[in-house]
N, C-alpha and C positions, 0 to 999 in steps of 0.2 A: 433089390429093394423089396422088402417083405411087407406083408400085411396090407397090400394094395387090393381093395375089394371094389366090386361094382354093386352098389346098393341102390335099387330103384333108379338106374341110369345115372347115378352120381358116383364120382370117385371119392373115396374116404381115405384120408391120410392120417397115419398115426405117427408117433415120435420116430424121427429118423427117416421118414418116407419123403421122397422127392419125385416129381414128374419132370423128366428131362426131355427137352425138345432140341434137336440139333445133332451134332456128331457124337461119336461113342466115347469121347474122352471122359475120364472119370470126373465126378463132381468133387471140387476141392473145398476144404474148410467147412465141412458139414459135420456137426456133432451128432451124437446119438439122440439129442433131444430136439433137433431142428427138423422142420418139415417145410415144404414149399414146392415151387415150380422153377426149374432151371431151363432158360432158353439160351441156346448157344448158336452163334453164327459168326462166320469169318468177316462179315461186313457190318451189318446192323442187326442187333438182336432186339426184338420188341415184344411187348405184351400189351394187347389191346383190351380195354375195359369199356363195356357198353351198357348203358342203362336204357331199357326200352320204354321207360315211362314217358308220358306226354312231353315233358320238358327235359327228358334225359339227354345225355350227350355221350360221345365216344372219346376217350382219352387213350393215349398210347404212352407206355413207359419204354424209352429207347436208349440202348447202350450202343455207342458208335465206335467204329474202328479206331479213330484217333484217340479214344480214351475218354470221350465226353459222355454226359448223360443229360437227357431232357425229358420233360413231361409235355406232350404235345396235345393240343385241342384239335382233334381230327376234323370236327365239324367246322371250326373257324379257320382251320389251316394255319394255326399260330402256336408257337412254342410258349408255354406259360412259365416254364422254369428251365434254365440251361445251366449245367455245372460243367465247366471246362476241365482240362487235364490238371490245372494247378489248383483246383478246388474253388475257383471263383464262381459265385452263383449270380445269375441274372434273371430278374423277374420282369415279365412284360406287363404286369398289372400292379395293383396296390398290395402291400403286405400289411395285414391287419393283426395287431396284438390287442388282446383284451386289457381292461384296466388293471394296472399293477404288473402286467406281463412286461418283461424287460428284453430289450435288445442288448446283449452283453458283448463287450469288446475287450480284446487283450487276452494274453495267455492266462492271466489270473482273474479274468472278468473284472478288470479294474475300472472299466467305464461302462455305464449303463444309460440307456435311453428308455424312458417309460412315461406312462400317463397314469396318474392315480385316481382318475375319475373327475378331478377338478383342475389339475395343473399338469403341465408338461415339465419333466425334469431331465436334465443331462448332467449326470454325475461322473466325476473322475477322481479317483483316490490316489493316483500316481502321476507325478510330474505336472507339467502345465497343460492347459487346454487351449487349442488354437481353432479359430474360425477363419479359414484361409482360402482365398481365391487364387489359384495358380494361373488363371487366364487374365485377359485384359478387361474383363467385365467388372461390375460393381458388387459390393456386398450391401444389402439393404436390410435394415431392421424396421419393419413396418407394422403398425397396428391399424387395421382398416375398419374396425367396428367399435371404436371408442375405448376409453381407458388410457392408461399411461404406459410409456416405455421407461423402465426403471433400471438404472445401473446401481447395484447394491453390493458394496464390499462389507460383509457382515462383521469382519474383524478389523483391527486397528491398522489397516493398510491403506495404500493410496489407489486412486484410479488414474491411470496414465493414458495419454493420447499421443500416438506417434505418427509421423509421416516419414517416408524414406528411411525407415528403421531408426529414426532419431526422435527422442522425446520432445514434444512441442508444448504440451500443457499437462498439468496434473491437478487433481483435487486431493488434498491430503486428508488424514483421518479427522482433522478438526473442521473440515469443510472449507479451508482456505484454498484459493485458486492461484496457481502460479503459471504464467505464460513465459517460458524462457527461464523460469526460476524453479529449482527443485526443492526448495525449503521455504515456501511462502509462510510468513508469520503474520499476515493480515489477510483480510477477506479477498483482496485481489492485488497481485503484483505482476507487472509487465516489465520484463527485463531483456535488454539487448545491449551488451557491452561492446559490440563490434561495429555498430553503425547507429545513425540517427533513427529514431523510431517514435511511435506514438499511437494515438487512438483517433480514428476518423469517424465522424458522424455525417452521413450523406443523406440529404433530404432533397425535395423538389426545389425548383427555382423560387417558389413562393412560400415554401414551408419554413418551419422553425426547427433547429437542432438544439437540444438542451440536455443539461444534467441537473437533476432535482435532488435536493437535500431535504429529508423529512425526519420528524421524530415520532414517537409512539402516539402522542396526543394529536399530531397533525395540525396544531394550531399556529405554527410559525414556520411554514415551509420556505425554502429558499431555492434559487435556481440560477444557473448561468445559461443564457439563451442567446442564440444567434438567429436573427430574423432575416432570412434571405430576401424577403420581399422588399425591404428597405436597406439591407446591408448594415444592420446595427447590432452590436454586441451589448447585451444588457446583463447587469448583475442585480438580481431581485432578492429582497429580504423581507421576511415577516409578511406573508400573505401575497407573495409575488409582486410586491410594489417595486417599481424601478428605483434603485438607489443610485446607481452609477451606470452610464451608458457611454459607448464609443460609437460615433456615427460613421457614415461612409467617408467623410472628409478627414477622419482622424481626430475630430474634436471630442473632448471629454466633457460630459455633463454630470454634475452631482446635484440631484434634486430637480433636474430638468432633463427632458428628453429631446430638446432642440437647442443644443449649445451653439452659440454664435462665434465662439473663439476657441483657441486650443484648450482652454479650461474655463468653464463657466459653472459657478456655484450659486445655487439659489438657496440662500440661508447663510448662517454664520460660517466664518472661515478662520481657522487658527493656523498660522504659519510661524514657525520658530517662536512659539508661545505668544504670538501676537494675534489677537482676535479681531476679525474684520466683519462688519455688518453694515446694513443700511436701513433707513426708515423713510417712509413717505406717507402722506395723508392728504386728503382733498383740501383741507383748510385747517388752520390752527388759531386758537384764541389765546387770551391772556392766562387761562387756566393751564392749557397745554397738555402734553403727554409725557409720562415717565418713560424714558427710552433706554435707561441704563442704570445699573447699580454697582457699587463696590462694597463687598462685605466679606467677613471671615478673617482668619489669621489672628495674629496677636501683636503685641508691642514690637515696634521696629520694622514692621512690614511696610511696603510701599506699592503704589500703583500709579499708572499714567493712563489718561483717557483723552482722546482727541475727537472733536466734532467740527466738521466743515459742512455748511449747508446753505440753503436759500429759502426764501419765503416771500410771498407777495410779489410786487414789482420792484426789482432791484434790491430786495432785501438780502442780507447776507450775514452769516455768523461763521467765525473761524477761531476756535478757542481750544487751549490745552489745559487740562486740570492735572495738577500734581497732588497726589493723595498720600498721606502718611498715617500709620496707626500708632497712636500715642497712648500707652497704657490700656490698650484694648478698644479704644474708640478711634473713629476715623475723622480726619480733617482734610479738607480740599481747598486748594488755592487756584483761582482762575488765572491763566496766562493768555489773554487775547492776542491773536496775531494780527487782528484788525478790529476796529470798532464795530460792534453789532449794529445792524440796520434792520429795523422792522421785526426781526426775529432774533432769539437768543437761546442759549442753553444755560440754565442756572442750576445750582446744586442746593439740596436740602439735606439735613441730617448731620451737619457738622457736630462733632462731639458725641455721636452715637455709634452704634455698632454697624450701621448701614448708611452709606451715602446714596442718595437718589438724584438722578440728573433729569431735568424737565425741559423739553423743547416747547417753547411758548412764543406767543406774539408779544411785542413790546407795547402795542396798543391796538385795540380793535381786533378784527379778524383778518388774517392774511390768507389769501387763496393762492391760485396757480400752483397747486400741489406742492406745498412745502416739503422739502426732503433733506436728509442728512446722510453723510458718509461718516462712519464711526470706526474707531480703532482703539484697542485697549490692551494693556498687559499688566500683570500676568493673566493668562486666560482663566486660571483657577479662581481669581478674585473678581474679575470683571464679567458682568452679565449684560447682554444687550437684549 
């Protein structure tokens, strides 16, 4: 080794100069432009570096007999970096990279992990990317300081959710969701062709489970609601008003929330084009009340209207009207099933486009809540 000089108690190395410590074997792989210190030992070769500053420390670079290398913090008696014989590096502390510095993986640096100062990126340009746990633990995606967790497929692909390596749910590029369906063509499809299946809404014993239907203006919402407090299923329309309910006894109410029979309708009822209704009033006089009309259609049409009722003490009316449209005008003929007593239903408007039926007293005022049961057909021509 040439050009080794002692200048002011310091060694000066020039190109090709080495300080060798250990046995007399020649130094290998040293070019004419390399300089340095070679430490050779049959067990552990080490080089100690010490800073004598107030906060300084001593580190050792160590090459071990089995072929490993380590950087050891002598003061803390701890290895900061270990590289084993297969090239695996183990750090005992944090590894810090500056913004935009990349941790590159793969033979062609196909994968990169880096932070650009505002966001963390994990990029992969080859094959698929897996976040995989090979133990029995869990994989958690957690945002603990606010903000959203976002799954974003930037291209026209799907987002798939698998369990047991089988697809269970997907969101396609149109935003449609399929559970058991790989080609959902509506907002949500739940499919199971091998067994019975469904959707369960579970609430408390006194809560309500519901499905709500709404529009953009939110002026006419509707809902299907089950009230567990009273075990009642309700169908609500136009502002959440109950239109039809099924109570705990299985009774159905339309226009009432307390049906007393298998079916109770509060209002007009059309069955097989026959309209049913009723009328009641505290008392009725000789002027009476218009309680039904027949109108519309053209020559040759017909209608039938029936009235059965009571009024006053022992008053009764039971009459059927046959109605025909002759040349665009209506005509009605009364067919009493018994003689009217104290109250009657009379018709006005014969020979016009509208027949009106009036419930009235035959004399004076009849009390005791006069009432009628009414039936008419066809429903399109008869109005109660």
